[in-house]
C-alpha positions as CSV (number, residue, x, y, z in Angstrom):
1,M,-19.9,-23.3,-7.8
2,A,-18.5,-22.8,-4.3
3,R,-16.9,-19.5,-3.7
4,R,-13.2,-19.6,-3.4
5,E,-11.8,-18.4,0.0
6,T,-9.5,-15.4,-0.2
7,P,-6.1,-16.2,1.3
8,R,-5.4,-14.2,4.5
9,P,-2.1,-12.2,5.0
10,I,0.6,-14.0,6.9
11,R,0.8,-12.9,10.6
12,G,3.6,-10.4,11.1
13,T,3.6,-9.1,7.5
14,Q,2.3,-5.9,6.0
15,S,1.2,-4.3,2.8
16,L,1.7,-0.6,2.4
17,R,0.1,2.1,0.2
18,G,-0.6,5.8,0.3
19,E,1.0,7.8,3.1
20,E,2.5,4.7,4.9
21,A,4.3,3.7,1.7
22,E,5.5,7.3,1.2
23,R,6.8,7.6,4.7
24,F,8.7,4.3,4.3
25,N,10.1,5.5,1.0
26,H,11.1,8.9,2.6
27,V,13.2,7.0,5.2
28,V,15.0,4.9,2.5
29,Q,15.6,8.0,0.2
30,T,17.0,10.0,3.1
31,F,19.3,7.1,4.1
32,D,20.6,6.8,0.5
33,R,21.3,10.5,0.3
34,V,23.1,10.7,3.7
35,R,25.2,7.6,3.1
36,R,26.5,9.2,-0.1
37,L,27.6,12.2,2.0
38,Y,29.8,9.9,4.0
39,G,31.1,7.9,1.1
40,F,29.3,4.6,1.9
41,G,28.8,2.5,-1.3
42,R,25.7,0.5,-1.8
43,V,25.9,-3.4,-1.7
44,E,23.3,-6.1,-2.1
45,V,23.5,-9.5,-0.4
46,P,21.2,-12.6,-0.7
47,V,17.9,-12.8,1.1
48,F,18.9,-16.4,2.2
49,E,22.2,-17.9,3.3
50,A,23.5,-21.2,4.6
51,T,22.1,-21.6,8.1
52,A,25.7,-21.9,9.4
53,V,26.4,-18.2,8.4
54,F,23.9,-17.0,11.0
55,A,24.3,-19.8,13.6
56,R,28.1,-19.1,13.8
57,S,27.9,-15.3,13.7
58,L,24.9,-14.8,16.0
59,G,25.7,-17.6,18.4
60,E,23.9,-21.0,18.8
61,T,22.4,-19.9,22.2
62,T,20.9,-16.6,21.2
63,D,17.1,-16.3,20.9
64,V,17.5,-15.3,17.2
65,V,19.2,-18.6,16.3
66,S,17.3,-20.9,18.7
67,K,13.8,-19.5,18.4
68,E,13.4,-16.9,15.7
69,M,15.1,-18.0,12.4
70,Y,13.2,-19.0,9.4
71,S,15.2,-22.1,8.4
72,F,14.4,-24.8,5.8
73,E,16.0,-27.6,3.9
74,D,16.1,-27.1,0.2
75,R,15.7,-29.9,-2.4
76,G,19.4,-30.6,-2.4
77,G,19.4,-31.2,1.4
78,D,21.2,-28.0,2.4
79,S,20.0,-26.1,5.4
80,L,19.2,-22.5,4.4
81,T,17.9,-19.5,6.4
82,L,16.1,-16.3,5.5
83,R,18.4,-13.5,6.7
84,P,17.5,-12.3,10.2
85,E,20.0,-9.5,9.9
86,F,22.5,-8.0,7.4
87,T,25.9,-8.1,9.1
88,A,26.6,-11.8,8.8
89,G,25.8,-11.9,5.1
90,I,28.0,-8.9,4.4
91,A,30.8,-10.5,6.4
92,R,30.4,-13.7,4.4
93,A,30.5,-11.7,1.1
94,Y,33.6,-9.8,2.3
95,L,35.4,-13.2,2.5
96,T,33.9,-15.0,-0.6
97,E,33.5,-12.1,-3.1
98,G,37.0,-10.6,-3.0
99,W,35.9,-7.5,-1.1
100,Q,39.0,-7.6,1.1
101,Q,40.9,-5.8,-1.6
102,Y,38.8,-2.7,-1.0
103,A,39.5,-2.5,2.8
104,P,38.7,-0.4,4.6
105,L,35.3,-1.1,3.1
106,K,32.5,1.3,3.8
107,V,29.1,-0.2,2.7
108,A,25.4,0.4,3.3
109,T,22.3,-1.5,2.3
110,H,18.6,-1.8,3.1
111,G,15.9,-4.4,2.6
112,P,13.7,-7.1,4.2
113,L,14.7,-9.3,7.1
114,F,12.8,-12.2,8.7
115,R,12.4,-13.3,12.3
116,Y,9.7,-15.4,13.9
117,E,8.8,-13.2,16.9
118,R,5.6,-11.8,18.4
119,P,4.3,-9.0,16.3
120,Q,3.7,-5.7,18.0
121,K,3.6,-2.0,17.1
122,G,6.5,-1.3,14.8
123,R,7.7,-5.0,15.0
124,F,7.0,-7.6,12.3
125,R,8.1,-11.0,11.2
126,Q,9.1,-9.6,7.8
127,F,10.6,-6.3,8.6
128,H,13.0,-3.9,6.9
129,Q,16.3,-2.4,8.1
130,L,18.9,0.1,7.1
131,D,22.4,-1.1,7.6
132,A,25.9,0.5,7.5
133,E,29.3,-1.2,8.0
134,V,33.0,-0.3,8.0
135,I,35.1,-3.4,7.6
136,G,38.9,-3.4,7.8
137,A,39.4,-0.2,9.9
138,A,40.7,-0.7,13.4
139,E,40.9,3.1,14.2
140,P,38.4,4.7,16.5
141,A,37.7,7.2,13.7
142,A,35.6,4.5,12.0
143,D,33.4,4.3,15.0
144,V,33.0,8.1,15.1
145,E,32.3,8.2,11.4
146,L,29.4,5.7,11.8
147,L,28.0,7.5,14.8
148,C,28.1,10.8,12.9
149,F,26.3,9.2,10.0
150,A,23.6,7.8,12.3
151,D,23.2,11.1,14.1
152,Q,22.8,13.1,10.9
153,L,20.3,10.5,9.5
154,L,18.1,10.8,12.5
155,R,18.3,14.6,12.5
156,E,17.4,14.8,8.8
157,L,14.4,12.4,9.4
158,K,13.4,14.8,12.2
159,V,13.1,12.0,14.8
160,E,12.5,13.7,18.1
161,G,13.5,12.9,21.7
162,V,16.6,10.9,20.6
163,T,19.5,10.2,22.9
164,L,22.8,8.4,22.0
165,K,23.7,5.8,24.7
166,L,27.4,4.9,24.6
167,N,29.5,2.3,26.2
168,T,32.8,0.4,25.8
169,L,33.1,-3.4,26.0
170,G,36.9,-3.1,26.1
171,D,39.4,-5.1,24.2
172,G,39.9,-8.9,24.4
173,E,42.0,-8.8,27.5
174,S,39.5,-6.5,29.3
175,R,36.5,-8.5,28.2
176,E,37.9,-11.9,29.4
177,A,38.8,-10.5,32.8
178,W,35.3,-9.0,33.1
179,R,33.6,-12.2,32.0
180,A,35.4,-14.2,34.8
181,A,34.4,-11.6,37.4
182,L,30.8,-11.7,36.2
183,V,30.6,-15.4,36.4
184,A,31.9,-15.4,40.0
185,H,29.5,-12.7,41.0
186,F,26.4,-14.3,39.4
187,E,27.3,-17.7,40.9
188,A,26.8,-16.1,44.3
189,Y,23.2,-15.3,43.2
190,R,22.5,-18.6,41.5
191,G,19.5,-19.4,43.7
192,D,17.8,-16.0,42.9
193,L,18.3,-15.9,39.1
194,S,15.6,-16.5,36.5
195,E,15.6,-19.7,34.4
196,D,16.8,-17.7,31.4
197,S,19.7,-16.1,33.3
198,L,20.8,-19.5,34.7
199,R,21.1,-20.7,31.1
200,R,23.0,-17.5,30.2
201,L,25.3,-18.0,33.1
202,E,26.7,-21.0,31.4
203,K,27.0,-19.6,27.9
204,N,26.6,-15.9,27.9
205,P,26.8,-14.3,31.3
206,M,27.0,-10.7,30.0
207,R,23.4,-11.0,28.8
208,I,22.2,-11.2,32.4
209,L,23.1,-7.5,32.8
210,D,20.3,-6.3,30.5
211,S,17.7,-8.9,31.8
212,K,14.2,-7.4,32.2
213,D,13.2,-10.1,34.7
214,P,12.8,-8.5,38.2
215,R,14.4,-11.5,39.8
216,D,17.6,-10.7,38.0
217,R,17.9,-7.0,38.8
218,P,19.5,-7.2,42.2
219,A,22.3,-9.3,40.9
220,A,22.6,-7.3,37.7
221,D,22.6,-3.9,39.4
222,S,25.4,-4.9,41.8
223,A,27.6,-6.6,39.2
224,P,31.2,-5.6,38.9
225,K,32.0,-2.9,36.3
226,M,34.5,-3.6,33.5
227,M,38.1,-2.8,34.3
228,L,39.6,-1.4,31.0
229,S,43.1,-2.0,29.9
230,G,45.2,1.0,29.0
231,A,44.7,0.4,25.3
232,A,40.9,0.0,25.7
233,Q,40.8,3.3,27.7
234,D,42.7,5.1,25.0
235,F,40.4,3.7,22.3
236,F,37.2,4.8,24.0
237,G,38.8,8.2,24.9
238,K,39.4,8.8,21.2
239,V,35.8,7.9,20.3
240,R,34.5,10.3,22.8
241,E,36.9,13.1,21.7
242,G,35.8,12.5,18.1
243,L,32.1,12.8,19.0
244,Y,32.8,16.0,20.9
245,A,34.7,17.5,18.0
246,A,31.8,16.6,15.7
247,G,29.2,18.0,18.0
248,V,27.4,14.7,18.6
249,A,26.0,14.5,22.2
250,Y,25.9,11.2,24.1
251,E,25.3,9.7,27.5
252,L,27.4,6.9,29.0
253,A,25.5,3.7,29.5
254,P,27.6,1.2,31.5
255,H,25.0,-1.6,31.3
256,L,24.7,-1.4,27.5
257,V,26.3,-4.7,26.5
258,R,26.7,-7.2,23.6
259,G,26.9,-10.8,24.7
260,L,28.9,-12.5,21.9
261,D,32.6,-12.8,22.4
262,Y,33.5,-11.2,19.0
263,Y,32.2,-7.8,20.1
264,R,34.9,-5.3,21.2
265,H,35.2,-1.7,22.3
266,T,32.3,0.6,21.2
267,A,28.6,-0.3,21.8
268,F,25.9,2.2,21.2
269,E,22.1,2.7,20.8
270,F,20.1,5.7,19.8
271,V,16.9,5.6,21.9
272,T,13.8,7.7,22.0
273,D,11.1,8.4,24.6
274,R,8.4,8.2,21.9
275,L,8.1,4.4,21.8
276,G,7.7,3.4,25.4
277,A,9.6,0.3,26.5
278,Q,10.6,-0.4,22.9
279,G,12.7,2.7,22.6
280,T,15.7,1.8,20.5
281,V,15.6,3.1,16.9
282,L,19.2,2.4,15.9
283,G,21.9,0.3,17.4
284,G,25.4,-1.1,16.7
285,G,28.9,-1.5,17.8
286,R,32.4,-2.9,17.0
287,Y,32.6,-6.6,16.1
288,D,36.4,-7.2,15.6
289,G,36.1,-11.0,16.0
290,L,33.1,-11.7,13.7
291,I,35.1,-12.4,10.5
292,E,37.1,-15.0,12.3
293,T,34.0,-17.0,13.2
294,L,33.3,-17.3,9.5
295,G,36.8,-18.7,8.8
296,G,38.5,-15.5,7.8
297,P,41.5,-13.7,9.3
298,A,41.3,-11.3,12.2
299,T,39.5,-8.3,10.8
300,P,38.3,-5.2,12.6
301,A,34.8,-4.0,11.8
302,V,32.0,-1.8,13.2
303,G,28.4,-1.2,12.1
304,W,24.9,-0.3,12.9
305,A,21.3,-1.1,11.9
306,A,18.0,0.6,12.2
307,G,14.4,-0.5,11.6
308,I,12.7,1.3,8.7
309,E,9.2,0.7,10.1
310,R,10.1,2.4,13.4
311,L,11.8,5.3,11.7
312,A,8.8,5.8,9.4
313,M,6.5,6.0,12.5
314,L,8.8,8.5,14.2
315,A,10.0,10.6,11.2
316,G,8.8,14.2,10.9
317,E,7.0,15.5,7.8
318,A,9.2,15.5,4.7
319,L,9.7,18.8,2.9
320,R,7.7,18.6,-0.4
321,N,9.8,19.0,-3.5
322,D,7.2,17.5,-5.9
323,W,3.6,18.2,-6.8
324,L,0.8,16.2,-8.2
325,L,-1.9,17.9,-10.3
326,A,-4.9,16.8,-12.2
327,V,-5.8,18.2,-15.7
328,I,-9.5,18.2,-16.2
329,P,-11.2,19.2,-19.6
330,N,-14.4,21.2,-19.3
331,T,-15.9,19.3,-22.2
332,C,-15.3,16.0,-24.1
333,E,-14.0,18.1,-27.0
334,Q,-11.1,19.4,-24.9
335,A,-10.0,15.9,-23.9
336,E,-7.2,15.8,-26.5
337,Q,-6.0,19.3,-25.5
338,A,-6.0,18.1,-21.8
339,A,-3.9,15.0,-22.8
340,A,-1.3,17.2,-24.5
341,I,-1.1,19.6,-21.5
342,R,-0.8,16.6,-19.2
343,Q,2.1,15.2,-21.0
344,S,3.8,18.6,-21.4
345,L,3.6,19.1,-17.7
346,R,5.2,15.7,-17.0
347,N,7.9,16.4,-19.5
348,N,8.7,19.6,-17.5
349,G,8.9,17.7,-14.2
350,I,5.4,18.3,-12.9
351,G,3.5,15.3,-11.8
352,V,0.0,14.8,-13.2
353,L,-2.6,12.2,-12.1
354,E,-4.5,10.3,-14.7
355,T,-7.9,9.2,-13.3
356,F,-9.1,7.2,-16.3
357,A,-12.6,8.6,-15.7
358,S,-14.8,9.4,-18.7
359,T,-16.5,12.6,-17.5
360,S,-15.1,15.8,-16.0
361,K,-17.2,15.4,-12.9
362,R,-15.8,11.9,-12.2
363,Q,-12.3,13.1,-12.9
364,K,-12.6,15.8,-10.3
365,E,-14.1,13.4,-7.8
366,Q,-11.3,10.9,-8.2
367,A,-8.6,13.6,-8.2
368,L,-9.9,15.0,-4.9
369,K,-10.1,11.5,-3.5
370,A,-6.5,11.0,-4.4
371,K,-5.6,14.2,-2.6
372,V,-3.9,15.9,-5.5
373,D,-2.3,19.3,-4.9
374,G,-4.1,21.2,-7.6
375,L,-6.7,21.0,-10.3
376,L,-6.1,22.4,-13.8
377,Y,-9.3,23.1,-15.8
378,V,-9.0,23.4,-19.6
379,R,-11.3,26.3,-20.3
380,G,-10.8,27.1,-24.0
381,E,-8.3,28.1,-26.6
382,G,-6.9,31.4,-27.9
383,H,-3.8,32.7,-29.5
384,D,-1.1,35.3,-28.7
385,D,2.5,36.0,-29.7
386,Y,3.6,32.7,-28.1
387,G,1.2,30.5,-30.0
388,P,-1.8,28.6,-28.8
389,V,-2.8,29.5,-25.2
390,V,-5.2,27.7,-22.9
391,P,-6.5,29.7,-20.0
392,L,-6.5,27.4,-16.9
393,F,-8.1,27.5,-13.5
394,L,-5.8,26.3,-10.8
395,V,-7.0,25.2,-7.4
396,S,-3.6,25.4,-5.8
397,D,-4.7,23.9,-2.4
398,T,-7.5,21.4,-2.8
399,I,-8.0,21.2,1.0
400,R,-8.6,24.9,1.6
401,G,-9.8,25.7,-1.9
402,Q,-7.5,28.6,-2.6
403,E,-7.8,29.4,-6.3
404,A,-5.7,31.3,-8.9
405,L,-6.3,31.9,-12.6
406,L,-3.4,30.8,-14.8
407,R,-2.6,30.9,-18.4
408,L,-0.7,27.9,-19.7
409,Q,1.5,28.8,-22.8
410,L,1.7,25.4,-24.5
411,A,3.8,24.8,-27.6
412,L,1.8,22.4,-29.8
413,P,1.9,19.9,-31.2
414,A,5.5,18.7,-30.6
415,G,7.2,21.5,-28.6
416,N,6.7,19.7,-25.2
417,T,7.0,22.9,-23.2
418,A,4.5,24.2,-20.7
419,I,4.8,27.6,-18.9
420,A,2.2,28.6,-16.3
421,T,1.8,32.3,-15.7
422,A,-0.6,34.1,-13.4
């Protein structure tokens, strides 16, 4: 019979185990702990939505919508899309699930997203993000709160070389005046612009400012700066004052923009010098006009997102608060004793690896291969005032082989208590 071919993994996907999976989980657990400190509640939204949710919120002309979305028609003839980001789905749920009654709504989530783009280091077609949003708060304090949340998260993950880049996109009045000035400016450079920027000039001229094409840089670098209205200046000033009071350092970044018209006021990115050209680890801003694009009332909102894979690459070592041991009987006769010790340790919050090997030698080999923190050898039984006692040999550091002799006082058969003493 012909051998069946093993299916290959889909390009741009990944399967994690061991240290990679632990680092991924460390990022998620840290995020969950820090978001509770700031009072952000957990939400879940569908992995797929009607295609219109993303097309209207992200913009028909963006690369995400025109080139990168995983869209398909279901059996009922509806066009659906695997979510490429979280914000649009959360905004849709805000309108359809009755979440407006909880405004200002502070929510956070994490999970898989999907974009058809070229895979590279830290970038996948199925990837994972952390996401935090405040919906229904027009005050600059909401922007400050989210920035402080992000700053503390990155500090607790020990991501090094991080700088907060901060800009303002102004209010609606400021933005419209700036857009008109940019169009007039770039029209004078029409003959020098790249093909992509010529398309952006018609639909999304602000995106020309962050073009990486060398042909666009002279026009982008000489573009007029935004003239802020008094209200926009006051808003940005309060954001900066709030960051100063909270001790969050930042750098102004005038060319940091968001192209879609519903973005307002604050735009920000946390960047690192540890990833080369792909240096952004967390980004976001205020999107006061998004809810309206989905048919809702004018609703202020601000949020950010961060890639879990990138954070896992950059995060420092987590402080260990758990240990994994292996209990190994010297002889087959002590296997039952070892099983009781193993379960008692687990009942007292100490992790124990079960190797499923049939001999002590194989158990030790597999435990060392699994990189357990220590080996507990069952040596023999005795008695003292506390009941049955099993002297144990603990290799407390399996890498350096540091050893200490312990006595485990074990209440048998149903006491479920284990006390290790040197």
